N, C-alpha and C positions, 0 to 999 in steps of 0.2 A: 487421078487428079493430084496436083501438086499440093504440098502443105499450104501454100498461099491461097490456092483455089478453095481448099477446104475451109480455110479461115473466112474467105469471102462468103461462102455458102452459109456458114454458121451465123454470120452477121445478118444475112438475108433472112434466114429462118427465124432468128430471135426477133428481128424487126416485125415480122408477120405475127408472131405470137403476142407481142406486146400491143401492136396496133389494133389487132382484132380480138384480143382477150380470149384466145382460143387455147385448147389443150396442146401441149407440146407434141404429143404423139400424132395428132391430126396434122399439124403444120409440117412435121418431118415426113409424114406419109405423102402429103401433097407435093412437097418438094421432090421427093424421090420419084414420084410418078411423072413429074414435069422434067426431070433430068435423068432419063433412063440410062444415060452413058455412065453414071456414077456406079461404081462397083460396091459390093457389100462392105468392104473395108472402108471405102470412102464414106458411105452412109453411117457406118458405126462411129467413125472418127468425128463426123459432123455432129451426130446426136450426142456423143459424149461431151463435146465442147459446149453445145447448147444447154445441156442439163447442168453442167458445171457453172455456166454463166447465170442460169436461173437460181442456182443455189447461192451464188455470191453476188447477186445483182446490185444490192445496195452498197456493199463494201467496195465492189469493183468500180462502181460509179464514183464513190468518194475519193478513191486514190487518183482518179482522173480529174479531180477538182470540182465534182458535181455533188452538191449536198442533198438534193432531192432526187430520189430514184426515178420519180415520174418524169423528170426533165432530162434524163440520161438517154443518149442515143444508143441503139444496138451496138454500134461500133465501139463506143466508149466502154460499154459493159463487157464486151468480148475482149477488148484489149486489156482491161483491168483484170479480167479473169485469167488471161494468160500469165499475168504477173503474179497474181495471188494464188491461184489454184494449181497452176502448172509450173510456177517458179522460173519462168523465162525472164531473161534480162531485158532491159530496154533495148540493148543492141540487137539481140536476137529477134525481138518483136519488130524492130525496124527493118531487119532483113526480110521478114515475111511481108511487110507492108512496103514493097518497093515500087508500087505503081505500075508494074508490068501487067501484061494481059492476064486477066482473071485474078490478079492480086489486089488487095486493098490499096487505097491511095497512101502515099508516104506519110509518115508521122509528121505532125506539126511540131514546131519547137515547144509549144505548151504541152502537148501530149508526151513528148519525150522527157520533158522536165518532170512531169508528174510520175511517169513510169519509173524513172530513175530513183525517185524518192520511195516509191513502192509502199509496202505495208507500214512503214514508219509513220505515215500520216494518219493511220487508224488509231493511234494512241489518243488523239483528240476527238475521235468520233463518238457520237452518242450510242447507247446500247442498240437501238433498232438498226443502226448502220453497221456497227461492228459485229452484231449478231445476225444480220440479214433477215429481219422480219418486219412486218408492217407496224408502223408506229402506233396505230390505234389499239393494237393488242398489248402494248407494253404494260399497262396497269394490271391486266388479268394475268399475264405471264409472270410478272413480278410477284403477284400474290401467291401464285402456285410454286414458284421456284426460289424466291428470295434472293439470297446472295449468290446463288449458283445460276442465276438467269443467263448471264453472258456465256458462261461455259457450256450450258445446255443448248443455247441457241446456236453457238458455233459448232457444237457436235451435230446438231440437227441440220446444219448447212453442209455437212460432209457427205460423201457417198455412203450408201448403206451397204452392208455386206450381203452376200447371197446365202441365206439360211435355208436349210432343208429340215423337214421332220421325218424321221424314220417311222414308218407305219408298223407298229408292233403286231398287227394282225398278220403281217407277212415276214417279219424277221426282227432282229435286234440291231442296235446302233452299230455294233461291230460288223454286222453283215453289210450295212450300208457303207461303212468306212472302207471295207475290203473291196466292195464292188466299184467304188469311186476312187480307188487309190491313185489312179492316173490323173486325177484332178487335184491332188494335194489337199485332201479334206482334213479338217480339224474338228474336234468335239466342241460344241458350244459350251461356254462356261457355266450357264445356268440351267438350261433345259436338259433333262436326261435323255431326250429323244433327238436332240438337235445336232446337225452337221453344218459346218460353215466352210464355204468354198472361197478361195481368193479370187480377186479380180484379175482379168487379163491385162495385157499392155494397153488395150484400148479403153480401159476403165470399166469394161463390162464383164459380168460373170459368164461362165460357160453355159451353153445351151443344153441344160439338163433334160429338157423335154424329149430329146432324142436318145437319152441313155436307157439301156435295158432296165435299170433299177427303177426308173420313172415309169416306163411303159408297162412294167409288171406290177406296179403299185407299191413297191418297197419304200419309195420316197415321195414326198410332196414338198412343193415350195411353200414355206411358211416362216415368217420372221420369228426369231426366238421369243420375242415378247408375246406374240400371238400364241405361241406354244405354251408359254407360262400361264397366261390368263385362262386358257382352255383347261389346263391341268388343275389350277386352283379354283376353278368353278365348282369342283367337288363332285363330279359325276362318279357314281359308284355302279359296279356291275349289278344288273338286275333291276335298276331303277327305270322309271319312265321320265324321259326328258323331252323338252320342246326347245328347238332352236328357232326363235321367233323371227329373227332377221337373218336367215341363213345365207342369202346371196348365193355365191358360187360354191359354198359348202366347206370352206377351209376349216372352220371350227367344228362343224358337224362331223367331219372325218376324224378330227382329233378326239372328239367325245366318243365316237364309235370305237376307236382304238383303245382309249382309256377304259371303256366298259368291256373290252374284249368280246364284242358282239353279243353281250348278254343284256337283257332288258329290252327297252324300246326307245327309239329316238324318232321324234316327228320333226321334220325340217320344213319350214315354210318361209314365205316372204311376201310382202304386199305387192311386189313387182315380179310378174312372171318372167320377164327378160333376165333378171338377175339370177333366177333359179336354173336357167337353161343349162349351164355347164355341170350341174351337180349330179345328174344321172350317170353320165359317163365316168365321173370321178368316183362315185360310189362303187360302180361295177369294177373299176380298175383296182380299187383299194380292198375289195372283198368285204365291204361293210354291209352285212346282211340284216342288221337290226334297225335300219333306217327306213322310214316311210316318208315320202315327199308329198306334202299337201300343197297344191298349187291353186291360188284363187282363180275362179272362172271369170270374174269380172271385177271392176273396181268396187270396193265396198263389201265384197263377198267375205264371209268369215269361214275359211277352210278348216278351222279348228272347232266348229260347232260340235258339241257333245263331249268335249274334253275338259269342260269346266271342273275345277278342283280335282283333277286326276294326276297332275304331274308332280313328281318329286322335285324336279329342277326345271326352271325355265331360263334359258340363256338369252339375254337381250344384248346383242351386239349392235348397239344403238346407232342410228344415223347421226353423224356429227360433222364438225368442220374438217376433221382429218389433220389437225395440226401436228399430231404425232407421226404422220407419215411423210412429212416434208422432205426427208432424205430421199425418198423414192419418187415423190410427186412435187418437185420444187416449184413447178409452174402454178400449183394450186395455192400456194401461200400468197401470191401476188393477186389472185382473183377473189380471195375471201373478203367479204364485206360485213359490216355490222348487221345489215338486214338478213344475211344468210345465217348468221349466228342466232339471231332472234327466232328465225323459223325453225332452226334445229332444236332450240330449247322447247318449243311447243311440241314438236314431234317426239322428243325424248319423254316428256311428261305423258303424252298420250300412249306411247308404246309400253311404258312402265305400268300404267293403269290397266292396259289390256292384258299384260303379262300376269298381273295379280289374279285375274279371273280364273286362270288355269292351274293355279298352285293349290295343292291339298294342304290341310292343316299340318304344320311342322315342315312343310316344303320350303323351297328356296328359290329366290331369283338371283342370278348372277348378272350384274349390270356391267357392261364393258363398253368403253369408248377408245378410239385411237386419237385421243385429244389430251392436251395438257391444261386446258382451260378449266378453272374451278367452276365456272358457270355450267359447264357440261358434265362435270364430275361430281364432286362432293355436294355442291349446291342442289343438283338434281336429286341426289339421294335424300338430302334433308327435306326437300320439298315433297318428295314421295312419302316419307315417313310422317310428315305433318298431315297429309291427305289420308293416309292409311294407318290409323293408330294400332291396327292389329299386327303390325310388322315391327321387327327390330333388326338393326344392322349388326352383323357379326364383326368383332374386333379384327383388325388386319392380322394380328399375330395368330389368331385362331385359324385364318385361311392358310397360313404357312405351316402350321403344326402338322407333323406327320410326314412332311416332305423333306428330303435332303436337298435343299436348294440353297447352297452357300451363297451369300451375297445379297439375298433378298431383304435382309434386315434394313439395308440402306435405302430400300425403295418404299418404305412406309411414308404415307402422307402425315402431315402434322394434325389434320382435323379428325383423325380416327375413323374416317368414312370409307377408307379403302386403301389399296396399294397403287402407287404411281410408279411405273417403269419409265425411265428416261434414258436417252442415248449416252449422256456423259457418265451417269452413275451406274447404269446397268448394261450399256452396250446394245440396247434394243431400240426399236421404234418406241415412240411415246404411247403408253397404254395405261388406262385406269381400270381397276376392277374393284367392285364392291359387291358383297354378297349379303342379302338380307333374308331373314327367316320369318315365315308366317307363324304367329303364335298358335298354340294348340287350342 
């Protein structure tokens, strides 16, 4: 496919995503099945442009003279993205849009005028436009981020790096760096187990799933922020821990490595489908101290008999996923007030459930991949009001004993936990609070 044809395809796919409010991965898959002539490089290029357009949807529309993102056509958003995210000049964009077969229609005089002005017009844009996030979330995000709101949202609108966690059950970070030397790896700045790989020319990271280091369990794909909150949850060798919302097992695997296969970890989830990948991942990683408890039916309690037996319960709570927008930019335009309200109810319920399984002096580590105070500190405060036998550990105590330079800048101001953010910490957005049951 020519570059112009790829551009037309990206406009088509983005239009499908917006019109049908569907996940980008589904729309791209369907387009590929319907256009089997497109090669792997074509599909990768189209996907890269679509995801960039979703990241910059509001600001891209603005520079095309459209103040409301809902009113912007897919064409306007993609053209604006070429200018903002790809740095193409108005002239170069005009060359791609020449109206020839498979190419987009020629630029209108108005489109060319706005593209020539480019990002200079963003100086007058409101924060939700310049930061590319839904306007209704502005008060919550402002409360969490204060003066750094725009910088953080702009960082959240950039591509995420490809981070790996070295499985210390199989080797050291130096081993992973050596094995992956052909991919130009670098050590992550915060996590002592992390490796970061650069993007390729198409904006995508390498396919590490085919690397021997991955197949043999030495490395796992995991954002540095997820590695950090897993470490600071405080798992100790010999303890009994429960991963209550284990899903595919990313944090379960991290806990097993931190505990060096000592003690006992029970992984469960209320959705059987989310647990499906965990068994193969545990085997590949050599995590022998993990037991998976799968609910047999909706409402089943697979942890019956574990009441007051756990030293640690990790609650990787269901949330809006605001902190993952770098990786899932389509999700930010689908989130609605109603979905946030449902998540708050679920978070309260899962915390109350977690409390049943913690022994006296045991701990709950509450994690979200969100930046919203409603899902973070406010949920902790609500739990402590309902459960007077618990106390929140100060954020500085969570970091004590770990050589994690830079985490001091990640403390929240409400003393309820740590907030990792892309601009300050270079990670996805994560919140961690640890609270302890009184003896």
